[in-house]
C-alpha positions in Angstrom: 0.1 0.0 0.1 1.0 3.6 -0.2 0.6 6.8 1.5 1.5 10.2 0.1 1.2 13.7 1.5 2.5 17.1 0.7 4.6 18.3 3.7 6.3 21.6 3.9 9.6 20.7 2.1 9.9 17.9 0.1 6.8 16.1 -1.4 7.1 12.4 0.1 5.2 9.4 -0.8 5.8 6.2 1.3 5.3 2.7 0.0 5.0 -0.1 2.8 5.6 -3.8 2.3 4.0 -5.6 5.0 5.6 -9.1 4.5 9.1 -7.5 5.3 7.6 -4.4 7.4 9.8 -2.2 5.0 9.1 1.4 4.1 10.5 2.8 0.6 10.0 6.5 -0.4 9.8 8.6 -3.3 11.2 12.1 -2.3 10.6 15.0 -4.6 11.1 18.7 -5.4 7.4 19.4 -6.6 8.5 22.7 -8.1 11.2 21.0 -10.5 9.8 17.5 -10.6 13.1 16.1 -9.6 13.2 13.2 -7.1 15.0 10.6 -5.2 14.0 7.2 -4.2 15.0 5.8 -0.8 15.5 2.1 0.1 13.5 0.4 -2.6 12.3 -3.0 -2.3 12.3 -6.1 -4.6 9.8 -8.8 -3.9 11.4 -12.2 -2.7 9.7 -15.5 -2.1 12.3 -17.5 0.0 10.4 -20.7 -0.4 10.7 -20.9 -4.1 13.8 -18.4 -4.5 11.7 -16.2 -6.8 11.8 -12.5 -7.2 9.1 -10.2 -8.5 9.0 -6.5 -9.1 5.4 -5.9 -7.8 6.4 -3.5 -5.1 8.8 -1.6 -7.1 6.1 -1.4 -10.1 4.0 1.0 -7.5 7.0 3.3 -7.4 7.5 3.2 -11.1 3.7 4.0 -11.7 3.8 6.7 -9.0 6.9 8.4 -10.5 5.5 8.3 -14.1 2.4 9.5 -13.0 3.9 12.5 -11.4 6.2 13.2 -14.3 9.3 13.0 -12.0 12.7 12.7 -13.1 14.9 10.5 -10.8 18.2 11.7 -10.1 19.0 9.4 -7.1 18.4 5.8 -5.8 19.5 6.3 -2.0 20.4 3.1 0.1 20.6 4.0 3.8 22.7 0.7 4.1 23.2 -2.8 3.1 19.7 -4.3 4.3 19.4 -7.7 6.1 15.6 -8.0 5.7 14.8 -7.3 2.0 16.2 -7.3 -1.4 16.8 -3.9 -3.1 15.2 -3.1 -6.2 17.8 -0.5 -7.0 18.9 -1.9 -10.4 15.4 -2.6 -11.4 14.6 1.1 -10.8 17.6 2.4 -12.2 16.9 0.5 -15.5 13.2 1.7 -15.4 13.6 5.3 -14.4 17.2 6.1 -14.3 19.1 7.8 -11.4 22.4 7.0 -9.7 22.5 4.4 -7.0 24.2 5.7 -3.9 25.2 4.4 -0.6 27.7 5.5 2.3 31.5 5.1 1.7 32.0 2.5 4.3 30.1 0.2 2.3 33.5 -1.3 1.7 33.9 -2.6 5.2 30.6 -4.4 4.8 31.7 -5.9 1.5 34.9 -7.0 2.7 33.2 -8.9 5.7 30.7 -10.7 3.6 32.9 -11.2 0.8 34.9 -13.6 3.1 31.6 -15.0 4.7 30.4 -15.9 1.3 33.8 -17.1 -0.1 33.5 -14.7 -3.0 36.9 -14.2 -4.2 36.0 -12.8 -7.6 34.0 -10.1 -5.8 35.7 -6.7 -5.5 35.1 -4.9 -2.1 35.7 -1.4 -3.4 32.2 0.0 -3.5 32.3 0.1 -7.4 29.1 -1.8 -7.6 27.4 1.5 -6.6 27.4 4.8 -8.8 28.3 7.0 -5.9 29.7 6.7 -2.3 28.6 9.4 -0.1 31.0 10.9 2.6 30.0 12.0 5.9 28.6 15.6 5.6 28.6 15.5 1.7 25.8 17.8 0.3 23.7 17.2 -2.9 20.2 18.3 -3.9 17.0 17.0 -5.1 15.9 19.7 -7.6 15.9 22.9 -5.6 15.9 21.1 -2.2 19.3 20.8 -0.4 20.2 17.5 0.9 23.1 16.2 3.3 24.5 12.6 3.8 25.2 12.2 7.6 27.2 9.1 8.7 25.3 7.2 11.4 27.0 3.8 12.0 26.3 1.4 14.6 23.6 -0.9 13.1 26.1 -1.4 10.3 29.3 0.4 9.5 28.1 2.1 6.3 24.7 3.5 7.7 23.9 6.9 6.3 21.1 9.3 7.1 20.0 11.3 4.3 18.6 14.7 5.3 16.5 16.1 2.5 15.0 19.4 3.3 13.2 19.2 6.6 13.1 15.3 6.5 15.8 12.8 7.5 15.7 9.2 6.2 17.4 7.3 8.9 17.0 3.6 7.5 17.2 1.2 10.5 19.0 3.6 13.1 15.8 4.6 14.6 12.2 3.0 14.9 9.2 4.8 16.0 9.4 6.1 19.7 7.3 3.2 21.1 9.7 0.7 19.3 13.1 1.8 20.0 16.5 1.7 18.2 18.3 -0.6 15.7 20.1 -3.9 16.7 23.9 -3.7 16.7 24.9 -7.4 16.6 25.4 -7.7 12.7 29.0 -7.9 11.7 30.5 -4.6 12.2 27.7 -3.3 14.6 28.5 -1.3 17.6 26.3 -0.1 20.3 28.5 2.8 21.4 28.6 4.1 17.8 24.8 3.7 17.5 24.2 6.0 20.4 26.8 8.5 19.1 25.0 8.3 15.7 21.6 8.9 17.3 22.9 12.0 19.2 24.0 13.4 15.8 20.4 12.9 14.5 19.1 14.4 17.9 21.2 17.6 17.2 18.9 18.4 14.2 16.0 20.9 15.0 13.2 19.3 17.1 10.7 20.0 14.0 12.9 17.7 11.7 10.8 14.9 10.3 12.1 11.4 11.0 11.2 8.9 8.1 11.8 5.1 9.0 12.7 2.2 7.0 10.5 -0.2 9.2 7.8 -0.5 11.5 6.6 -3.6 13.5 3.5 -1.9 15.2 4.8 -1.8 18.9 2.7 -3.7 21.6 -0.9 -1.7 21.8 -0.7 0.1 18.7 -3.0 -1.0 15.8 -1.6 1.0 12.9 1.7 1.0 11.0 3.6 4.2 11.3 6.7 5.4 10.0 7.1 9.1 10.6 8.0 11.2 13.7 10.1 14.0 14.7 13.5 14.7 16.5 11.6 16.3 19.3 9.3 13.2 19.7 12.2 10.8 19.5 14.2 12.8 22.1 10.9 13.0 24.4 9.6 9.6 24.1 12.0 6.8 22.6 12.0 3.9 24.9 15.5 3.2 24.4 17.3 6.6 24.0 15.7 10.0 25.2 17.5 13.2 25.5 18.5 12.3 29.0 19.8 8.7 28.4 23.4 8.1 29.3 25.8 6.3 26.8 26.6 3.6 29.1 23.0 2.8 30.1 22.1 2.7 26.4 25.0 0.5 25.6 24.1 -2.0 28.5 20.4 -2.2 27.1 21.3 -2.6 23.5 23.8 -5.4 24.3 21.3 -7.3 26.5 18.5 -6.9 24.1 20.8 -7.9 21.1 21.5 -11.2 22.6 17.7 -12.2 22.6 17.0 -11.2 19.0 16.6 -13.9 16.2 18.4 -13.6 12.7 16.4 -11.8 10.2 14.7 -14.6 7.9 16.0 -13.0 4.7 19.6 -11.7 5.9 21.6 -14.6 4.4 20.1 -14.4 1.1 19.6 -10.6 1.0 23.1 -9.4 1.9 24.8 -11.0 -0.8 22.7 -9.0 -3.2 22.3 -5.9 -1.4 26.2 -5.6 -1.1 26.2 -5.7 -5.0 23.8 -2.6 -5.2 21.1 -4.9 -6.1 22.8 -7.0 -8.4 22.6 -10.8 -8.1 25.7 -12.7 -8.1 26.8 -13.7 -11.7 25.3 -16.4 -13.6 27.1 -19.7 -13.4 27.8 -22.1 -16.5 24.1 -23.2 -16.7 22.9 -19.5 -16.9 21.3 -19.8 -13.6 22.0 -17.3 -10.6 22.6 -18.8 -7.1 22.4 -17.5 -3.5 24.8 -19.2 -1.2 24.1 -20.0 2.5 27.0 -20.1 4.7 26.4 -22.8 7.1 27.2 -22.6 10.8 28.9 -19.1 10.3 26.3 -17.4 12.5 
């Protein structure tokens, strides 16, 4: 399903995929009709290892109906819970695929895990690697990439106008913060990254990559503000001390299960949405590293 609105400073449409609890976005400057797509999803049926573009096609239809020109396809990080549709959308709509420059750390780790010696962990699979503080624009709207590691080393927040797209770093205030037990994750780094987000004006809108409906809430939600997070986030409020957060986060992470698509999805997402190369029979394969986790 999709939900669109016309906020004060970019136009944003959200596309929610309930099977993975993932939210993808089209972010646009209505005046110039230039747009970016954030964290697009490719449908994947793990029981049949079959992909489809149903979710991505909703984005294509929205972009074409609005006569938007896509400049960027932005990944906040290498996702462990869904497949990226970046390459499908690039071929359909154009745009450059961007991610944080520390994608190379993630690639090096997982190239070893998947025993992929031919894979180059240099970020070249992406069109652009954003540095911390790098500025860009969506039409006439100013944007900035903010390095917010902790969930993964490569996590970036994209501040576009008055809206910050934070990936998995934060959830709705009643659900908390990202896990830090993936390779390269770090609870202390996550605390400091969230503090960087909390330093933005309280009115800054926070757009999330996931929602899981916290206990007692009946509807999915994926938009909040810096002020609301600082006042109400159950894991990290304005007054929360770093050591207390780290202790809570590590204890909580020890109880979490592996995301069901992680082992399949990461080897695609670290390639910017490309699947591993076809083998001699023309088929593509995803590996499962047995007993590595």
